[in-house]
C-alpha positions in Angstrom: -10.6 -22.5 13.4 -14.4 -22.3 13.8 -14.5 -19.2 11.6 -17.8 -17.5 10.8 -19.1 -15.0 8.4 -20.1 -11.5 9.5 -23.2 -9.4 8.5 -22.5 -7.1 5.6 -22.0 -3.4 6.3 -19.7 -0.5 6.5 -17.1 -0.7 9.2 -13.4 -0.1 10.1 -10.9 -2.5 8.8 -7.5 -3.1 10.4 -4.7 -4.7 8.3 -2.0 -6.8 9.8 1.4 -5.7 8.5 1.8 -9.0 6.6 -1.1 -8.1 4.4 -1.2 -4.3 4.7 2.0 -4.0 2.6 -0.1 -5.1 -0.4 -1.8 -1.7 -0.3 1.5 0.0 -0.8 2.2 -2.4 -3.7 -1.0 -1.0 -5.4 0.3 2.5 -4.9 3.7 1.7 -6.4 2.0 0.2 -9.4 0.0 3.5 -9.8 3.1 5.7 -9.8 5.1 3.4 -12.2 6.2 5.3 -15.3 4.6 2.8 -17.8 1.2 3.2 -16.1 1.5 7.0 -16.2 2.5 7.1 -19.9 -0.5 4.9 -20.7 -2.7 7.1 -18.5 -3.7 3.8 -16.8 -3.5 4.9 -13.2 -5.9 6.3 -10.7 -3.2 8.7 -9.5 -2.7 10.3 -12.9 -3.7 13.8 -11.8 -2.3 13.6 -8.3 1.2 14.8 -8.7 2.0 17.4 -5.9 -1.3 16.6 -4.2 -2.0 15.0 -0.8 -2.8 11.3 -1.2 -2.1 10.2 2.3 -2.9 11.8 5.7 -0.5 14.5 6.9 2.6 13.0 8.6 2.8 9.8 6.6 5.5 9.2 4.0 6.4 6.3 1.7 10.2 5.9 1.3 12.2 3.8 -1.2 15.7 3.0 0.1 17.8 0.9 -2.2 20.9 1.5 -0.1 19.5 0.1 3.1 22.0 -2.3 4.7 20.9 -5.9 4.3 17.7 -4.8 2.6 16.1 -7.6 0.6 16.1 -5.5 -2.5 19.1 -3.3 -1.9 21.1 -2.4 -5.0 23.7 0.3 -5.9 22.4 0.6 -9.5 19.3 -0.2 -11.3 18.6 -2.5 -14.3 19.9 0.1 -16.7 23.1 0.8 -14.8 22.0 4.1 -13.3 22.9 4.9 -9.7 20.1 4.5 -7.1 19.4 6.6 -4.0 16.9 7.0 -1.2 13.7 8.7 -2.4 10.4 9.7 -0.9 7.6 8.8 -3.2 5.2 10.4 -0.8 6.4 13.0 1.6 4.3 14.2 4.5 1.2 12.8 2.6 2.0 14.5 -0.7 2.9 12.6 -3.9 6.3 13.9 -5.0 7.2 12.0 -8.2 6.9 9.0 -10.5 9.0 5.8 -10.5 10.7 5.9 -13.9 13.0 3.9 -16.2 14.7 5.6 -19.2 11.9 4.8 -21.7 9.0 6.1 -19.6 11.1 9.1 -18.5 11.7 10.1 -22.1 8.0 9.8 -22.9 7.2 12.1 -20.0 10.0 14.5 -20.6 11.6 13.8 -17.2 14.8 12.2 -15.9 14.9 8.5 -15.0 14.8 7.9 -11.3 16.9 4.7 -11.1 14.0 2.3 -10.9 14.6 0.1 -13.9 14.4 -3.6 -13.3 15.7 -6.5 -15.4 13.9 -9.8 -16.1 14.0 -12.0 -19.1 13.2 -9.2 -21.6 13.5 -5.4 -21.8 13.7 -3.4 -18.6 10.6 -2.8 -16.5 10.0 -0.6 -13.5 10.1 -1.6 -9.9 10.9 -0.3 -6.4 13.5 -1.5 -3.9 13.2 -1.5 -0.1 10.0 0.4 0.6 8.4 1.3 3.9 5.6 3.6 5.2 6.7 5.8 8.1 5.2 8.4 10.3 2.6 6.3 12.2 2.2 7.6 15.8 -0.8 5.6 17.2 -0.3 2.5 19.2 -1.8 -0.7 18.0 -4.0 -0.7 21.1 -5.3 2.8 20.1 -6.2 1.5 16.6 -8.5 -1.2 18.1 -9.7 0.7 21.2 -12.7 2.6 19.7 -13.8 0.1 17.1 -17.3 -1.0 18.2 -17.6 -3.5 15.3 -14.9 -4.1 12.6 -12.6 -6.7 11.2 -8.9 -7.4 11.6 -7.6 -8.8 8.3 -4.8 -11.4 8.4 -5.2 -12.8 4.9 -6.3 -11.5 1.5 -7.5 -13.6 -1.4 -7.8 -12.8 -5.1 -6.7 -9.8 -7.3 -9.8 -7.6 -7.5 -8.0 -4.3 -8.0 -8.5 -1.9 -10.9 -5.4 0.1 -11.4 -7.2 2.6 -13.6 -10.1 3.5 -11.4 -8.7 2.5 -8.1 -11.7 0.2 -7.3 -10.7 -2.4 -4.7 -12.5 -5.6 -3.9 -10.7 -8.6 -2.4 -11.7 -11.7 -0.5 -10.4 -11.8 3.1 -10.3 -13.6 6.4 -9.2 -12.7 9.9 -11.0 -11.8 13.1 -14.0 -9.8 14.2 -13.4 -6.8 16.4 -16.1 -6.0 19.0 -15.9 -3.1 21.4 -12.1 -2.8 20.9 -11.4 -6.5 21.5 -10.5 -9.2 18.9 -13.3 -11.8 18.9 -13.9 -15.0 16.8 -12.3 -15.8 13.5 -14.1 -14.7 10.3 -13.8 -16.0 6.7 -15.5 -15.9 3.3 -15.9 -12.1 3.4 -15.1 -9.4 0.8 -13.7 -6.0 1.6 -14.2 -3.2 -0.9 -13.6 0.5 -1.4 -11.6 2.8 -3.7 -7.9 3.0 -3.2 -7.7 6.8 -3.5 -10.3 7.2 -0.8 -8.7 4.4 1.3 -5.3 6.0 1.2 -6.8 9.3 2.3 -8.2 7.6 5.4 -5.3 5.5 6.5 -4.3 5.5 10.1 -0.9 4.0 10.8 0.4 2.5 14.0 3.9 3.0 15.4 4.9 -0.7 15.1 6.9 -0.6 11.9 9.4 -3.5 11.7 11.8 -4.1 8.7 11.2 -7.8 7.7 10.1 -7.7 4.1 10.8 -5.8 0.9 7.7 -3.7 1.5 7.2 -2.9 5.2 4.3 -1.2 6.9 3.0 -0.9 10.4 -0.5 -2.0 11.4 -3.0 0.0 9.3 -6.6 1.0 9.9 -9.0 2.3 7.3 -12.5 3.4 8.4 -15.6 3.2 6.3 -14.8 0.1 4.2 -17.6 -2.0 2.8 -17.8 -5.6 4.1 -19.8 -8.2 2.2 -20.5 -11.2 4.4 -23.8 -12.8 5.2 
């Protein structure tokens, strides 16, 4: 209610977990086998390299009890298992079905999915772990920033990593949440954004992709 726009500039952005998980969705798309075989991913040359800050990991756990996407086997009948796509900040492997694995000369990873046609590639229960900061700490030193609670549009380029989406949420002033903001755009490059992620310690398992509150400094805000 009574939302306003904010002046354009570069500032910290804090993502509510409800929308922060979309960042991990973009990462999953970038490590999917078909994207790699087509060389249509901004992470093409990042295998074995650090893409997240030290201490953060992205885990796929298809055997998690009562997980929304739990499954003992994938869409091609191959067994599934817990896997760390990113371990301590380092990208460890691709997400492969049989077709993309053959093209890359690798073994399938149990991530084939079934729809109405031929198998595709998809993750199961995914979460980002390793955050140590409290949510209060993430806000405390922000002199001026935005707390994002809603994202709009699909302005993400999976090849270059360029990221630009409409957003709304709340202004942060001197560490305190202020008035509501809307009609703004947040922009950056996913590779740079992932490298600057600061994760809180409030991870809760409620969705298929779960993340804690996330902060990314130096994002471009387009408002007034």
